[in-house]
DOGU-529857 format. One record per atom (N, C-alpha, C): x, y, z. Coordinates in steps of 0.05 Angstrom, whole numbers, plus 5000, padded with zeros to 4 digits. Example, Ala and Ser with C-alpha at 12.3 -4.5 7.8 and 13.67 -1.06 7.14 Angstrom:
<recs>
526448865156524649105156526449345156525749555142527349795143525850015157
</recs>
This chain:
<recs>
973767004060971467064043969366844047966866944050964666754055963966604030963166364033962366194011959666284001959266273975956666343964954566123970952266213976950166023982948765963955948465703950947065623925944165673927943165793906940265853905938865603893937265473908936065223898933165263889932065493895929265543886929265773866927365753848926965963828925166183839925766433833923866633842921466633823919466773831916866763816917166863787918867063782919267163755920366953737922366803746923466593729921466363725920066293746917966093744915966163722915066413722913166503703914266483674916766563671918066553644918166263634918866083651919065793643916265693636914265753652911565663646910465773620911066023615910166153590911466023566914065963568915465843546914465553541913665413563912565143560909865153545908265343551905665373538906065423508907865603502908465673474909565423459911365273472912465033460910264823454908364793472906164603468904464693444903864943443902265053420903765013394906365063394907865033369907864733361908164553380908064263373905364193362903264313372900564253363900264353334901164593329900964713302902564553282904864453290906564293272905564003270903463933284902363663282903763453299905563533317907063343333905363233356903463393366901663303387898863393381896963273393894163353390893163493415891763713412890563853434887663893428886063883448883163933445882764243442880364313433879764603431879864733458879064593479879164703506882064743515883764563508886664593515887864833501887164873476888265093460887165353472884665363479883465603490884665663518885065463534886365493560889165613557890665513537893365613532893265903524891265973508890966253499890466433523888666353541887966503565890466543583891966323587894366343604896466523591896766503565898766683552897966973555895467033553894567313557895167413585895167233604895767313632898767323637900367163623903267143630905067283610904367293585906067423565905267713563907167893557906468173556904668223532902868413535901068493514902568693496903068613472904768783455903168953436900568973439898969123421899469423423900269523446900669803450903569883450905269703442908169753442908869843414910770033413911670133387914169993379914669983354917069863344916469633325917869613303917369413283917869133293920069093308920768823317918668713336917768873355915768793374913168733360912368903342909868863327910068603311912268543299912668303284912268053301913368053325913067833344910067793351908668013355905867993362904267863339904867943314903467833292903967533289906467443294907167163293905567003313905367103338903866963358900966953351899867173341897067183333896566983311898366973291898066783269898066493280899766433298899966163309897466093325896366283340893966233355891566183335891566343314889466303294889666023281892065943275892465673263891565463283892265493308891465303328888465283331887065513330884165513332882965373308884065433284883065303260883465003261885764913270886264633272884364503292883864633315882064523334879164503323878364703307875764693295875564473275877764433260877864213240877663943254878963913277878863663292876063603303874663813311871963783321870063683299870563773274868863693252869163393246871563283252872062993244871362813267
</recs>
């Protein structure tokens, strides 16, 4: 029986999933006050998430809709925090 070859590189799909989760983690840390992000960084994260995360606005189902609302709420909080930081 032939030995299995170890896969040492990630395919593009997994790479995208990891990058998306890293963006979400940074935004969560910012919302929780663990790190500071500029308004430009928050906006950049929002743009990248729109490109990498699935758009759940046209999906049916209560669970999916709930997740979309949570992400929207977090993005709103991040924008408000960035606006507050600009004022100070």
